[in-house]
C-alpha positions in Angstrom: 103.8 99.9 100.9 106.5 98.2 97.9 106.0 94.9 98.7 103.2 92.0 97.7 101.5 90.5 100.7 101.2 87.4 101.0 97.4 87.8 99.4 99.2 89.6 96.5 101.1 86.8 95.9 98.0 84.5 95.5 96.1 86.8 93.6 99.3 87.0 91.6 99.2 83.5 90.7 95.2 83.2 90.4 95.5 85.9 87.7 98.3 83.9 86.0 96.6 80.1 86.5 93.9 82.8 85.2 95.7 84.4 81.9 97.6 80.6 81.1 93.7 78.7 80.9 92.7 81.5 78.7 94.9 80.9 77.0 96.5 84.6 76.3 100.0 84.6 74.6 101.8 88.0 75.0 104.1 89.5 72.4 106.0 91.4 75.7 105.4 91.9 79.0 106.2 95.2 80.5 106.7 96.6 84.3 107.3 99.6 86.3 110.2 99.3 87.5 108.5 99.0 91.6 109.8 95.5 93.7 105.2 95.2 93.2 104.9 95.3 89.9 108.2 93.3 89.1 106.9 90.5 91.6 103.5 90.3 89.8 104.8 89.2 85.9 107.2 87.4 87.8 103.8 84.9 89.3 101.8 85.4 85.7 105.2 84.3 83.9 106.2 81.6 86.5 102.6 79.9 85.8 102.6 80.3 81.9 106.2 78.2 82.1 105.0 76.2 84.7 102.2 75.0 82.0 104.4 75.0 79.2 103.4 78.3 77.9 106.6 80.9 76.5 106.7 83.7 77.6 109.0 86.8 77.6 111.1 88.0 81.0 109.2 91.4 81.6 111.2 94.5 80.5 111.2 97.2 83.0 110.3 100.8 82.0 109.8 103.8 85.4 107.0 105.5 83.2 104.9 103.1 84.4 105.6 103.4 88.2 103.4 104.6 90.5 103.0 107.6 91.8 105.1 108.3 95.4 101.2 107.9 96.9 103.7 108.9 101.0 105.2 111.8 99.2 101.6 113.5 97.6 100.3 112.7 101.5 103.8 113.6 103.7 103.9 117.3 101.9 99.9 117.8 101.5 98.7 117.0 105.3 102.1 118.8 106.4 100.1 122.1 104.4 96.7 121.5 105.2 97.7 121.5 109.0 100.0 124.5 108.6 96.5 126.2 107.2 94.5 124.2 110.1 91.5 124.4 108.1 91.1 120.9 107.6 89.1 118.5 111.0 90.2 114.9 109.4 93.6 115.3 110.3 93.6 115.7 113.9 90.8 112.8 113.6 92.8 110.6 112.2 95.5 111.5 113.6 93.8 110.2 117.4 92.7 106.9 114.8 94.9 105.6 112.4 93.5 102.3 112.6 89.9 103.7 111.2 90.2 102.7 107.4 87.1 105.0 106.3 88.5 108.3 108.2 91.7 107.5 106.2 90.4 107.3 102.9 88.3 109.8 103.4 91.3 112.1 103.9 93.3 110.6 101.3 90.5 111.6 98.9 91.8 115.9 99.8 95.0 115.0 99.2 94.6 113.4 96.5 92.1 116.1 95.1 94.0 118.8 96.5 97.6 117.2 94.3 95.5 117.0 91.3 94.5 120.2 91.8 98.0 122.1 90.0 97.6 124.8 92.9 99.8 123.2 96.3 102.5 121.7 93.6 105.8 121.4 95.8 109.4 121.1 93.9 110.3 118.0 94.7 107.1 116.0 94.5 106.3 114.6 91.4 103.2 117.0 90.1 100.2 115.5 88.7 100.5 116.6 85.9 104.1 115.2 85.1 103.1 111.9 86.4 100.2 111.7 83.8 103.1 112.9 81.2 105.0 110.1 82.2 102.5 107.6 81.5 101.9 109.6 78.3 104.9 109.5 77.1 105.6 105.6 78.7 102.0 104.1 76.2 103.8 106.8 73.0 106.3 103.6 73.5 104.9 101.3 73.5 102.6 102.8 71.2 105.6 103.3 68.4 107.2 100.3 69.4 105.5 97.8 68.7 103.4 96.2 65.8 99.4 97.2 65.9 99.2 93.2 66.7 101.2 92.9 69.6 99.1 91.9 72.3 101.7 92.8 75.0 101.2 93.0 79.0 101.8 95.3 81.4 102.4 95.1 85.2 101.1 98.2 87.3 99.6 100.2 90.0 95.9 101.3 90.0 97.3 104.8 89.3 98.8 104.5 86.1 95.7 102.4 85.0 93.1 104.8 85.7 95.5 108.2 83.8 95.5 105.2 81.1 91.9 105.1 81.0 91.5 108.6 81.3 93.8 109.7 78.3 92.2 106.7 75.7 88.6 107.5 76.6 89.3 111.7 77.3 88.4 111.0 81.2 88.7 114.0 84.0 90.8 114.1 85.8 88.4 113.9 88.9 86.9 110.3 87.2 90.4 109.2 86.7 91.1 109.5 89.8 87.1 107.9 90.9 88.0 104.8 88.7 91.7 104.6 90.7 89.9 104.3 93.9 88.1 101.0 91.7 90.3 99.0 90.4 91.3 96.2 92.2 94.6 94.1 92.5 96.1 91.9 90.2 92.3 92.8 87.6 92.6 92.9 83.9 92.2 96.5 82.3 91.9 96.1 78.4 93.8 98.5 75.7 93.6 98.6 72.7 96.0 100.5 70.1 95.8 101.0 66.4 99.3 102.7 65.8 98.2 106.3 66.8 96.4 106.3 69.4 94.2 103.9 72.5 
């Protein structure tokens, strides 16, 4: 789960080539602590340096880690199974290769998680996930100059929450946005020193 596939490695290289060709100069590079985030940043940095462009080593910050989808999945499907009210669980158990079925069930799992009604000790809540990202973004905003251009390599959930905070979106809209974020895509946010 926390590794770039061969496709992910190629996508990271294409992103690095694209950014270096523009060329976009970054004053700092940040990542979460996840291997796939660090590896993506590493691919981009490698391509920058190969083209003779300066790009600093990344600063890692756990604030930008993705939520633990496995833990959320396990606890929510277990609770749903005990309640016996979710026919999608049985259907998925009999056909685990059905990606459409998985996506339907995963959407229900995430809806339960963001509701806050099924929070479980030991599993990060949606609210604490959002708070963690807000703290990380506030740190970037306070510790960098407003004129800085920062690259942050993270994940879809983190990106959707950052956009949610910037645009004051609902939790449901943030999750719907996260389904649309593609690997190695670029989201551009502007900091003005006090807000995103």
